[in-house]
N, C-alpha and C positions, 0 to 999 in steps of 0.2 A: 713405130707403128704409123702407117699411112691410112687415113680414114676418108679421104675425099678424092675425087677425080683430079682436082686442081693440084693436090700434093703428088699424085702419080705423074701428072703432066710436067711438073717442074723437077721431078726426081733427077738428081745428078750424081754420077759416080764415074770412076775411072775404069769400070768393068768389074770391080770387086767390092762386095760388102763384107766387112770383116766379122760382123756379128750376125744376128738374126734379123729377118725382115718379115713383118706381119702386115698384111693388107686386109683391112676389114671395113667395108662400106658403113659409114655412120648414118646413112639414110638422108642426109641433107641434100646432096646432089648425087644421083645415081652414078656409080662407077661403071663405065661402059667399056673401057679398054685398058690395057696395061702397056700401051705403046711406050710410055716413059721409061720402061725397063729394058728397052732394046739394047742399050750398051752393056747391060749386066751379063757377065760371063760366069761368075761364081759367087757363092756365099760361104762365109767362114763357118756358119752353123746351119741355119735352115731358113727356108722361105715358106711362109704359111699364108694361104688365102682362105679367109673365112667370111661367111655371110655377105656374099656379093651376088644378089639375085639378077642383076643386069648383065653380068658377065656370062653370056650364054656359051661361049667357046673359050676355054683356057687350056 
């Protein structure tokens, strides 16, 4: 689970996440973009984005 913009910014993968990925803003620093996921090409289970009011386009 990623809860901050900093975690999204430093997210690292080789294009594949084997499990599930949950992205939920914890409110400490608004999550404003998901650019850190640009290398991501597939997920083994699911990707869930919850409670991210600052993400106006996803």
